[in-house]
C-alpha positions in Angstrom: -66.1 -15.4 43.5 -66.1 -12.1 42.1 -64.7 -8.8 44.0 -65.1 -5.5 43.5 -63.0 -3.0 45.4 -64.0 0.7 46.3 -63.3 3.5 48.7 -60.0 4.7 48.1 -59.1 8.2 47.6 -56.8 11.1 48.7 -56.2 11.6 52.6 -54.0 13.6 54.6 -51.1 11.8 56.8 -52.9 10.9 60.1 -56.1 10.7 58.5 -58.2 7.4 57.8 -60.1 5.8 54.7 -62.3 2.9 54.9 -61.9 0.5 51.9 -64.8 -1.8 51.0 -64.8 -5.1 49.1 -68.0 -6.6 47.8 -67.9 -10.3 46.9 -70.3 -12.4 44.7 -70.5 -15.9 44.5 -72.1 -18.8 46.7 -68.7 -19.9 48.1 -67.5 -16.4 49.5 -68.6 -17.3 52.9 -66.0 -20.3 53.1 -63.4 -17.8 51.9 -60.7 -16.2 53.9 -60.6 -12.5 52.7 -57.4 -10.6 52.1 -56.0 -7.0 51.4 -52.8 -6.3 49.5 -51.1 -3.3 48.1 -48.6 -2.5 45.4 -46.5 0.4 45.5 -45.0 1.8 42.2 -42.4 -0.4 40.8 -42.7 -2.9 43.7 -44.2 -6.3 43.7 -48.0 -6.9 45.6 -47.5 -7.4 49.5 -50.1 -8.8 52.0 -51.7 -6.2 54.1 -54.2 -8.1 56.3 -56.4 -11.2 56.3 -59.8 -12.1 57.8 -60.9 -16.0 58.3 -64.2 -17.2 56.9 -66.1 -16.3 60.5 -64.5 -13.3 60.7 -63.1 -13.9 64.2 -59.6 -14.1 63.6 -57.6 -11.8 61.7 -54.1 -11.4 60.4 -51.6 -8.0 59.8 -48.5 -7.1 58.3 -46.1 -5.7 60.7 -46.2 -2.2 58.9 -50.0 -1.6 59.3 -50.6 -3.6 62.8 -52.4 -1.2 65.3 -53.2 1.2 62.4 -55.4 -0.7 60.2 -58.5 -3.3 61.0 -59.8 -6.0 58.5 -63.3 -7.1 59.1 -66.2 -9.0 57.0 -69.7 -9.1 56.9 -70.8 -12.4 55.4 -74.5 -11.5 55.3 -73.7 -8.6 52.9 -70.6 -10.4 51.3 -68.4 -7.7 52.2 -64.5 -7.3 53.4 -63.8 -3.7 54.8 -60.0 -2.2 55.5 -60.3 0.6 58.0 -57.1 2.4 57.7 -56.2 4.7 60.5 -53.3 7.0 61.2 -52.3 7.0 57.8 -48.8 7.4 56.8 -47.2 8.4 53.4 -45.7 5.3 52.8 -49.4 3.8 52.9 -49.8 5.4 49.3 -50.4 2.6 47.3 -53.0 0.5 44.8 -55.2 -1.9 47.2 -56.5 -5.0 45.9 -59.0 -7.1 48.0 -58.8 -11.1 47.5 -60.6 -14.2 48.6 -59.2 -17.8 49.0 -61.3 -21.1 49.8 -59.1 -21.4 52.9 -60.2 -21.8 56.6 -57.1 -20.1 57.7 -55.3 -16.7 57.3 -53.1 -16.9 54.3 -50.7 -14.6 53.4 -50.3 -15.5 49.8 -51.8 -17.8 47.1 -55.2 -16.2 46.8 -57.2 -17.1 43.6 -59.7 -14.7 43.3 -58.8 -10.7 43.1 -60.6 -7.5 42.9 -59.6 -4.3 40.7 -57.4 -2.0 42.4 -58.3 1.1 44.3 -55.7 3.7 44.6 -55.0 5.1 47.8 -52.9 8.5 48.2 -51.8 9.7 51.3 -50.6 13.7 51.1 -48.5 15.5 53.9 
């Protein structure tokens, strides 16, 4: 599975951005999809996951209620809608996929390149 993330950019605090992740490869439909982020000088952290069918999701406490992960298997896409953005959401965001029918928080095998999200006051 190959992944290509897009949609990052600059947003004001309280605003919204939507990240997209385009997947290629025949096994994507059997994969959980995930989003992670990395703040400068810190380790990459889990943000959200969606199961292979798109009917179950999992979120980090820091984004719960503000971010929504979804997927469209027909288009081989995974999305992250980010609302009510905060300064601390500024990070490089990565999409990931893992052949797993659950909602893993770690252990993803496939990664896209990062996309920068910057939230300003």
